[in-house]
N, C-alpha and C positions, 0 to 999 in steps of 0.2 A: 792370416799368413800361416802356411803349413809348417809344422815343426820338422826339423831335420831328423832323419833317422840315422842315429849314430851306431846302430847295432852292426856288428861284424857279420858277414855272411858265414854260413856253415862251411866247415871244411869237408872234404870227402870222407874222412874218418867219422865225423859226426853224423853224416847222412847214412853211412853204412851201419853205424850203431842204431840209428833210428829205424832203418828198414829191418834190421835183424830183430829188434824188439817187436816190430809189427808182425813179423812172420811167425812168431810163437803163438799158437792158437789160444792158450789160456790167458795170455797177457795182452793181446792186441787191442781188444776193446777197452781194457782198463787203462792202458797207456794213451790210446787215442782220446778217450774221454778226459783223462787228466790233463793232457796237453791242450786240448780244445777249450777246456773250462778254466784253466789256470790263469790267474792274473799276471803272474810273473813268468819269466821264461822267454824263449825266442818267439818273435812274431812269425818267422818263417815256419817253425814247427807248429805253431798254433794254426796258421792258415792251412798248412798241409793236413793237419789232423781234422779240421772242419771239412775240408774238401773230401778227404777219405771217408769220413762218416756219412756225408751226403751221398756219395757214390755207392757206398756199401748198402745204405738203406734203399736207394733206388734199385740196386741189383737184387736185394732180397725181395722187394715188392714184385719185380719182374719175374723172379723165379716162382713166387707164390701164384701170380696170375697165370703163368705158363702151366703150372701143375694143375690148378683147379679148372683151367679152361681146356687143356688137351689131355693130360695124363690121367687125371682122376675119372673123367667120363669113360675112357677106354678100360680102365680097371673095373669100373662098375658094370660095363657091358659084358665082360668076360664072366662075371659072377652070376 
């Protein structure tokens, strides 16, 4: 039998604080890793952090592929 989730949903203010902390470049990765790996805390924030880290990693890989496939060869041709 599945356990009941008694956690209260985040308020708008809590989501705004979460997003503001993620928008700060030096702190975004630190907070996302902390929330994703933390045993305690909100399940909502944990799932949000994991999803954000997965999409961020996929985005970074796509940018690298794009650069080395299209941009880098064009730079090398000009030299």
